[in-house]
C-alpha positions as CSV (number, residue, x, y, z in Angstrom):
1,M,33.0,-13.8,9.5
2,A,35.4,-11.9,11.4
3,N,35.7,-8.1,12.4
4,L,39.1,-7.1,10.6
5,G,40.8,-3.7,10.1
6,F,43.1,-2.8,7.2
7,I,45.1,0.4,7.3
8,G,47.2,1.4,4.1
9,L,45.3,0.9,0.9
10,G,48.1,1.6,-1.8
11,R,49.0,-0.6,-4.7
12,M,49.4,-3.5,-2.4
13,G,47.1,-3.0,0.5
14,K,44.0,-2.1,-1.5
15,P,43.7,-5.5,-3.5
16,M,44.7,-7.5,-0.2
17,A,41.8,-5.6,1.6
18,R,39.5,-6.3,-1.2
19,N,40.3,-10.1,-0.9
20,L,39.3,-10.0,2.9
21,I,36.1,-8.4,1.9
22,K,35.4,-10.8,-0.8
23,A,36.0,-13.6,1.8
24,G,33.3,-12.4,3.7
25,H,34.8,-10.5,6.5
26,A,33.7,-7.3,8.1
27,V,36.7,-5.0,7.1
28,T,37.0,-1.5,8.6
29,L,39.3,0.6,6.5
30,F,41.5,3.7,6.8
31,N,43.8,5.5,4.4
32,R,45.0,9.1,4.4
33,T,43.4,9.7,0.9
34,Q,39.7,9.0,1.5
35,S,38.8,8.5,-2.1
36,V,40.8,5.5,-2.2
37,M,38.3,3.6,-0.1
38,D,35.2,4.6,-2.1
39,D,35.0,1.4,-4.4
40,L,36.0,-0.7,-1.4
41,V,33.1,0.7,0.6
42,A,30.9,-0.2,-2.4
43,E,32.1,-3.8,-2.3
44,G,31.1,-4.1,1.5
45,G,33.9,-2.4,3.5
46,R,33.4,0.4,5.9
47,T,35.5,3.4,6.7
48,A,37.1,4.8,10.0
49,A,38.2,8.4,10.6
50,S,41.3,7.2,12.3
51,P,43.5,4.3,13.0
52,A,42.2,4.3,16.5
53,E,38.6,3.9,15.2
54,V,39.8,0.9,13.0
55,A,41.1,-0.8,16.0
56,R,38.1,-0.3,18.1
57,N,36.0,-2.1,15.4
58,A,38.5,-4.9,14.9
59,R,40.1,-7.7,16.6
60,V,42.8,-8.2,14.0
61,V,44.3,-5.2,12.3
62,F,46.2,-5.5,9.0
63,T,48.8,-2.6,8.1
64,C,50.5,-2.2,4.7
65,L,52.7,0.9,4.8
66,S,55.6,2.6,3.3
67,T,58.5,2.9,5.9
68,P,59.3,2.0,9.5
69,D,58.5,5.2,10.9
70,V,55.2,5.4,9.2
71,V,54.4,1.8,10.5
72,E,55.2,2.8,14.1
73,S,53.3,5.9,14.0
74,I,50.2,4.2,12.7
75,V,50.5,1.4,15.2
76,R,51.0,3.9,18.1
77,Q,47.6,5.7,16.8
78,A,45.7,2.3,16.4
79,L,46.8,1.0,19.8
80,E,44.5,4.0,21.3
81,G,41.6,1.9,20.2
82,A,42.9,-1.6,20.6
83,Q,41.9,-4.1,23.4
84,P,44.2,-6.6,25.1
85,G,44.3,-9.8,23.1
86,D,44.0,-8.1,19.8
87,I,46.6,-9.0,17.1
88,F,48.3,-6.5,14.6
89,V,49.5,-8.0,11.4
90,D,52.0,-5.6,9.3
91,H,52.7,-6.4,5.8
92,S,55.1,-3.7,5.3
93,T,58.7,-4.3,4.8
94,I,60.5,-2.9,7.7
95,G,63.8,-3.7,9.5
96,V,64.3,-6.5,12.1
97,R,65.0,-3.9,14.7
98,D,61.9,-2.0,13.7
99,A,59.7,-5.1,14.0
100,R,60.9,-6.0,17.4
101,R,60.4,-2.3,18.7
102,I,56.9,-2.2,17.5
103,A,56.1,-5.6,18.8
104,A,57.5,-4.4,22.3
105,I,55.2,-1.4,22.0
106,C,52.3,-3.4,21.2
107,A,53.0,-5.8,24.0
108,E,52.6,-2.9,26.6
109,K,48.9,-2.7,25.7
110,G,48.6,-6.6,25.5
111,V,48.3,-6.7,21.8
112,Q,50.2,-9.3,19.8
113,F,52.2,-8.2,16.7
114,I,53.0,-10.3,13.6
115,D,55.6,-9.1,11.1
116,A,54.2,-10.4,7.9
117,P,55.8,-8.8,4.6
118,V,54.8,-10.1,1.3
119,S,56.2,-10.9,-2.0
120,G,54.5,-11.2,-5.3
121,G,53.9,-7.6,-6.4
122,P,50.5,-5.9,-7.2
123,W,49.5,-8.8,-9.5
124,G,50.0,-11.3,-6.8
125,A,48.0,-9.0,-4.3
126,Q,45.2,-8.9,-6.8
127,A,45.0,-12.6,-7.5
128,G,45.4,-13.5,-4.0
129,T,48.5,-15.6,-4.5
130,L,51.1,-13.6,-2.4
131,T,54.0,-15.3,-0.5
132,I,53.5,-14.2,3.1
133,M,56.6,-14.4,5.6
134,C,55.4,-14.3,9.2
135,G,57.2,-13.7,12.5
136,G,55.7,-13.9,15.9
137,D,53.7,-16.0,18.6
138,R,52.7,-19.3,17.0
139,A,49.3,-19.1,18.5
140,A,48.7,-15.6,17.2
141,F,49.8,-16.8,13.9
142,D,47.5,-19.7,13.9
143,A,44.5,-17.4,14.9
144,V,45.2,-15.2,11.8
145,L,46.0,-17.9,9.3
146,P,42.5,-18.2,7.9
147,Y,42.7,-14.3,7.0
148,L,46.2,-14.7,5.6
149,Q,44.7,-17.5,3.4
150,A,42.5,-14.9,1.6
151,E,45.5,-12.9,0.8
152,G,48.2,-15.4,-0.3
153,K,48.8,-19.0,-1.1
154,A,52.4,-19.6,0.3
155,I,52.1,-18.6,4.0
156,H,55.1,-19.3,6.4
157,H,55.5,-18.9,10.0
158,L,59.4,-18.5,10.3
159,G,59.9,-18.0,14.0
160,P,59.6,-15.0,16.5
161,V,59.0,-11.4,15.6
162,G,61.5,-10.2,13.1
163,A,61.8,-13.5,11.3
164,G,59.5,-12.7,8.5
165,S,61.4,-9.4,7.9
166,V,64.6,-11.3,7.7
167,A,63.3,-13.6,5.1
168,K,61.7,-10.4,3.1
169,L,65.0,-8.6,3.3
170,C,67.0,-11.4,1.9
171,N,64.6,-11.8,-1.0
172,N,64.7,-8.1,-1.7
173,L,68.4,-8.0,-1.4
174,L,68.6,-10.7,-4.1
175,V,65.9,-8.6,-6.2
176,G,68.3,-5.7,-6.0
177,I,71.5,-7.5,-6.9
178,H,70.0,-9.6,-9.7
179,T,68.4,-6.4,-11.3
180,A,71.9,-4.5,-11.1
181,A,73.5,-7.6,-12.8
182,M,70.8,-7.6,-15.6
183,A,71.2,-3.8,-16.1
184,E,75.1,-4.4,-16.6
185,A,74.7,-7.5,-18.8
186,F,72.1,-6.0,-21.3
187,V,73.8,-2.6,-21.6
188,L,77.0,-4.3,-22.1
189,G,75.6,-6.6,-24.9
190,T,73.6,-3.8,-26.5
191,K,76.7,-1.5,-26.4
192,A,78.9,-4.3,-28.0
193,G,76.5,-4.6,-30.9
194,V,74.1,-7.4,-30.1
195,D,70.5,-6.9,-30.6
196,P,68.8,-6.6,-27.2
197,K,65.9,-8.6,-28.3
198,A,68.1,-11.5,-29.5
199,L,70.2,-11.1,-26.4
200,Y,66.9,-11.7,-24.1
201,E,65.9,-14.7,-26.1
202,I,69.3,-16.3,-25.7
203,I,69.6,-15.6,-22.0
204,S,66.0,-16.6,-21.4
205,G,66.9,-20.3,-22.4
206,A,70.3,-20.1,-20.7
207,S,71.9,-20.5,-17.5
208,G,72.1,-16.8,-16.7
209,H,68.3,-16.4,-16.7
210,S,66.5,-14.9,-13.7
211,A,63.0,-13.9,-12.5
212,Q,64.2,-10.4,-12.7
213,I,65.1,-10.7,-16.3
214,E,61.7,-12.3,-17.2
215,R,59.9,-9.3,-15.0
216,N,62.0,-6.4,-16.2
217,I,63.2,-6.6,-19.8
218,P,59.9,-7.3,-21.7
219,K,57.6,-5.4,-19.2
220,F,59.7,-2.2,-18.5
221,V,63.0,-2.1,-20.3
222,F,62.0,-2.8,-23.9
223,P,59.0,-0.5,-24.0
224,G,60.8,2.2,-22.1
225,N,58.0,2.4,-19.8
226,F,59.0,2.5,-16.0
227,E,55.9,3.5,-14.4
228,A,56.3,2.0,-10.8
229,A,54.6,-1.2,-10.1
230,F,57.4,-1.1,-7.0
231,A,59.5,2.0,-7.0
232,T,63.2,2.4,-6.9
233,D,63.0,4.4,-3.7
234,L,61.2,1.4,-1.9
235,L,63.7,-1.1,-3.2
236,H,66.6,1.3,-2.1
237,K,64.8,1.3,1.5
238,D,64.7,-2.5,1.4
239,V,68.3,-3.1,0.3
240,A,69.5,-0.5,3.0
241,L,67.6,-2.4,5.7
242,A,69.3,-5.7,4.5
243,V,72.6,-3.9,4.8
244,E,71.8,-2.8,8.2
245,L,70.8,-6.3,9.3
246,A,74.2,-7.6,7.8
247,K,76.0,-5.2,10.0
248,D,74.2,-6.3,13.2
249,E,74.8,-10.0,12.2
250,H,78.5,-9.2,11.2
251,V,78.0,-10.6,7.7
252,R,79.8,-9.0,4.9
253,L,77.6,-7.8,1.9
254,L,79.9,-6.6,-0.9
255,L,77.3,-7.1,-3.6
256,G,74.6,-5.8,-1.3
257,S,76.4,-2.6,-0.4
258,M,77.4,-2.0,-4.0
259,T,73.7,-2.5,-5.1
260,Q,72.7,0.1,-2.4
261,Q,75.1,2.6,-4.0
262,L,73.8,1.9,-7.4
263,L,70.2,2.5,-6.1
264,E,71.3,5.6,-4.6
265,E,72.9,6.8,-7.8
266,A,69.7,6.1,-9.7
267,R,67.6,8.1,-7.2
268,A,70.0,10.9,-7.4
269,A,69.5,10.9,-11.2
270,G,65.8,11.3,-10.7
271,Y,64.6,7.7,-11.2
272,G,63.4,7.1,-7.7
273,A,59.7,7.3,-8.2
274,M,60.1,4.9,-11.2
275,D,59.9,1.2,-11.2
276,Y,63.0,-0.5,-9.8
277,S,63.7,-1.9,-13.4
278,A,64.9,1.8,-14.0
279,L,68.1,0.9,-12.3
280,I,69.3,0.3,-15.9
281,R,68.6,4.0,-16.8
282,P,71.9,5.6,-15.3
283,L,74.0,2.9,-17.0
284,E,72.2,3.5,-20.3
285,D,72.6,7.4,-19.8
286,L,76.4,7.0,-19.0
287,T,77.2,4.7,-22.3
288,G,74.6,6.5,-24.5
289,V,72.7,3.3,-25.5
290,K,69.1,2.3,-25.1
291,V,68.2,-1.4,-24.4
292,R,64.8,-1.2,-26.2
293,A,62.9,-3.5,-28.7
């Protein structure tokens, strides 16, 4: 049993913390909304009044937060209770610049920082089957690997701090591009008179199929229920970070930049808090068709 901490108990963080508790670890929890922690406490977790208190009670602290600014703020607070030799593992999706800056802040206190964004959604977090992409010191990664194995199945050490974020941003860049392409194809087919259910069945067995079609069309688009599993706002943040990385690396991203623009349009139209499959909604509004079955 290890003394661990977990800060940020949202749709992803809470099931990840639960799996660490189930694995038999002593997990100290912090979340801005206290009531979110109640059932985890009933399952064996314990609460802290601040990020610093989490760090005082844990040698490894996990974070799963929304934006780079929030991650840096929480890490700075947690460092007030940390000891040299502690390890912070951040499961948030942040920029490469952000990961390296936060790692440097941690290093001033003798704390190792691993950027370890995840893929697999709330379903993978609940099942403990996430893909985890890690950047940081190899020895620190080896030290936390047993705990990561309670959260995911495909766990990769990709290089120094920032490497995990590179992989995650490339993945989410593809998520955005594929979803934008899906929206255009299905609105076009529906507008041109093909039954969307028949179109889905055809594409599902053809070369144009993708994981985003499989996820988005039957679960969100056809029923017209865009309750967020992963919000448009968050995908916009990730694609914007990928575009930022491309500028730093002098890589042209025509499709990425266009997808960023489409996500901005969806947010401006009021779809930011909805699931990112709602990227289809502005085009539906523009053409006057609904892709429903």
